[in-house]
Each structure stands twice: as structure tokens, then as C-alpha cells.
N, C-alpha and C positions, 0 to 999 in steps of 0.2 A: 321634466320639470322647465319652469323657465321663471326668470324673473323680469315681471313688467313694471311700467313705470305708468300710473294714471295719468300723470300731465304730460305724458310721452315727450318728455324732454330727453331721453334716451329711449333706443331700439329694445325691444325683448331680447334679454340674454338666456340661450339655453343653457341648463345645467345638467349635465349627465352624473352618474355616481363618481363621486369624488369632491375635491375641494376646490372653491374659488374664493380669492381675497380679494376684498373692495377696500378701496381707498384713494387717496389723490395722486400716489406715487406712481410712474410710470411701471413700476414691475409687478403692479397688481393684475389678476385677471380680470377685474372690472374697475376701470379708472372713474372716478366722479369728481366733479370740478372743486375744487377747495372751497371757493367762495361760497358753496351751500354748506358750510361747516364739515367738510370731511376731512380727516387726517392721513397722513401719509399711507398709515397702514390702520385702518378703522374697525374692520371687524372681518368675520371669515364664515362661508355657509359651505357645511360640509353634508354631502349625502351619503350616509350609512346603510348597509343592509341589515343590521340590527338594531340600530338606536333610531335610525330615520333621518331627518333632517335637523342637523344642529348648528346653531350659530353661536357663533364665540366672540366676544369683545376683545380685540387686539390693543386696546389701550384703555386704562382707566379714566383718560380724559373722555372716551367718545362715548358721544351722546347717540343712544339706541333705544327705539320703545318698539315694542311688540304688542299690537293690537291696544295701544295705548299705555302699556305697562312698561316701565323702564328694567333694561337688561343691564346688568353690572359685570357680569362674567360669560356667562352660558343660558341657553335657551333653548328649548324643544320646540321645531315649527311643524305648522300642516300648512297642506295646500291650500291657499286662500285667506293666509296670515298677512295683515298689512303691517309692514316695517319700516317704520322712520328712521334713518340715518342720518344725522344733522338735520339739515332741512329737505332733504331728499325721501319721498313715498315711493315704495316699493311695494309690490304683491307678488307672492308666491301663484303660480298658476301651473296647474296641469299642463301637459302636452297640447292634449285636444280640450276644445270647448266642450260644455254640457250639451247632452242631445236633448233637442225642444220636444216638449210634452203634445202629446196630440190635441187636438180642437175638442175632440169628443171625449166623453166619460169614459174612464179605464173599465174594463169588464173585468169578471172575475170573484171570488169571495170578498167580502169585506172583512179587514183587516181584525175586526174583534171575533170574528168565526173562523180564524187561521190557525189558532194555537192559543196555546196559555201565555205566550208572552206578545206585547206589542211592539212596533217599531217606535222608537223613543226620539225625541228632540233634546238633547243635553247642554243646557245652558253654558257657553264656554266664556262669554263676557255678557256683561248688561243685568236688566233685572233678574233674571233667573239662573244667573252663575251657579253652576253645579248642580241644578235641579234637571230631574229626568221626565220630561212631559211626554206622556204617551200620544201616539196617533193613530186615531179612528179611521173610519172610511173617509171621512171627509173633515178636515181640521181647519179651521179659520184665525188668521193671526190678524190684528189690529188692534187700534183705539178703542173699538167700540167695545163696553162691557159683554155685549151679547157674543163676543168672538169667544171660540174656544180657547184661545191663549191671546191675553190682553196684554199689550205692551205699550208703555209712554214715551214715544219717539217727538222729538222736535217737529211740528206740523207733520204730524203723522196720520195716516189716512185711518177713517174708520174700519174699513174692510180692506188690510193691505194685501194679502194675498191666501191663498189656499193649496193644502197639500191632501191628496186624493191617496189612499191606502187600499190598494185591492189586487187580488192575484198576484202577490208575491211584488208587486212594482208601487213605485212612489212618484208622483205628478206634482210638481209644485208650479202654479199658474198666479202670477201678480194679477191682483184686481182693480188695482188703483192706476189711474193715469199719471203720468209724472214723479212717481216713486220709483227709487232704485233700489233694486234686489240683487245681491251678488250671491252666485253659487261659485264656490272655490275661485273668486276673485274677480268672476266673470260676470258683468251687467245681464240680467236675462229677464225676459216676459214670460217666460215658460221653461221647465228644465225637467227631465228624468233624474231621479236622485238614487245614490247607491251609497249604501253604508259606508260612512266616513268622510262624505261629503261636508263642506262647511257654507252654513248660509249665513250672509250679512246683511242685516237691516239697521243702518246707520251705527247706532251705539249698541246694539245687540247682535251677538252671535251665537248660531248653534250648529252643534255638529250632530250628524245623523247616524244614531245607533239603529242599525237595522241588520243584524247578519242574515244572510240568507235572501234577502230583497234587494235587486238590482234593477237597472233598466230594461235590460233583456230578458228579466225572468219570465218564466211564463208558469202561469198555475198551475200547481202539480195535481196531475191526477191521480184517482186511486187506482194503484196496479191491478194488473188483471192476473188471477190466479195463474200460475203457470201450466202448460199445457203439459198431458200426459203422454209421453211417446212410446213407453215401454211398460209394461206389467210385470213387476217382479215377483217373485216366487215369496209365498210368506216364509219368515224365519219360525220353523217350529223346535222346541227345544223337546227331546225325547224324554220320558222318566227315568227315573234309574233303572238298571238291568237287575231282574228279579231271576233269581234261579228257578229253573223248571220243577213244578210240582213232584214230577215223577222222580227227578233225582234227590229232592229231600226225603221222600218217602223211602226211598232205598237207603239212603244213609241211615234212616231211623231203625230201620229192619236188622241192619248189620250192628249196631249198636247194641240192641235187644237181644240177637244171637250170642255175642259175646260175652253180654253180661251172665246169660243162662249156661253157657258153656263154664263159664270161672265157678260160677254158684255150684253146677253138678261136680265141678272138679275139687273143690271143696270140701263138700258132703263127702265125696268118696274116701278124701283123706281121714276125715274125722271117723267114718266107719271102719277103716281097716285099722286105725290105730285101736280103736275100741274093742274090736272083735280078735284080732290077729296081732295087732302090735305088743300085746302085754306076754311074758314068759308064762 
């Protein structure tokens, strides 16, 4: 990330993970002129792994605005935000500028046919703050009521820009001459967009919400069925074992024979007692 100055009164300042203190005192990481309304210890910008970019006011008297909104204590920042400290304007930029969009139309499936959810522009400041605006295969933005998204900007162009959404990629192209459009704080005529990018149009700012969409994404092709390289033997569950019929019949015969022997023995005892057992 880097801190850039639109008026070019200071060179860009790279900011790695960590913190940088900003003020007019010489012991600050970024020293600004006190004549611009900068206090000795004015503010601090910290890049955290978990929370992101955090701005902290170091004095109750420090004048700080982020995208036109005053900051009294803390604020979460995004790449592309405009920070005004005293009278100094600063823009947070990524390390690299956005990639320019190709002149030709993007190929691939239109956004409306790629799934149940469409990429969105989320209003960050301005007319559509908090609103989610779906991006179709071709979305136009401008003052003309015929545009997909109508915005009212001072001296705004009827057709300011167009965003194309196809094949998992998003391409922004500025349509009007003499109009400034910024992507992540960088003025562009065209740019490939990624989820999380910020688009600034004077008083209106939008955040791109498009998980899975990126400047380098290729349209996902249907996956081919895996090739079968080995045929496995089918799993056969054997039926429960049954005793052989011959064994069963043999067991029944022995039971009948034993019962017959017992019966004959009992009859023999009765006959003996009847005829010979009495005196």
C-alpha cells in the first residue's frame, strides 16, 4: 500500500504492515508542513493483518475527514479512500495500478447466466450509499435516465462509464471525455476490476462485491468425467450360510428314533408292572 498526494506536494509514501505516524513534528514517520493545519502528532495509519487499515486520530483537535466524513477517534480505511488531514489531501493506493481493460469486448458467459448471484456495486458514499446494485453483462452509469445506474454529479456526463461482466471477469471503460474516474485512487480510462476494488466518481463511491470474479479469471469450463483407468471387482455380499439339507434331515431322524426308544421303554415298564410287578 502507498499514501499518494493528488496535488503532488509530497512524493508517494509506501506503507508496509505496521504503523506510520503523521504530523508536523520531526519524529513522525511522515512529516507534513504545520502551515497546512497539521498538528505535531496528527494521526496514525496502521496496517493490521486481522482488521485491515486503521486510522487513529492522535489529538482531539486534529481535523480529519475520510471520503468527506469527519473522524474523531478511529476509522477503518480501504484502498482508494480519500483522507484529508488539515488541508492536505491523501489517497490510499495499492502497490500496483489497475490493469487496463482490453479494447475488445470480453468473451464468455454473461453474468446473468453464470449463477444465482450477480456481482454487485455497493454504494459507499453518495446517492446509493448502502445499496447493492447488480451488475449485468453490460451496465452503464451516468446522468442519462436510460443508463442502468443513474447518478447526479455536478457537470456529470450522460453516459460516464460502462462495466462489462462476462466469463468471471469485470471490465470498466470510461465513455465520456474529460471525466475523471478512479479505481483504488488511480485515475483510469479503463481497468479490469477485482472484488473489493473501489470506484470513485466525484461525490459517489462504489465498492465492487464479486467473490470469485477477478481480472485474471478465466471462464470456468465444465469438468470432464474422470477417466477410468482400472476396473474394480464389484462388491458382492454373500447370503447368510444355511445348513445343508442332508444334515438337517439326519438330525430329524435321530430325534424321531430317540423318541420311539423312550416310548417303547415306557410301555415296557407299564406292561411289567401290570403283569409281573404285583404279588
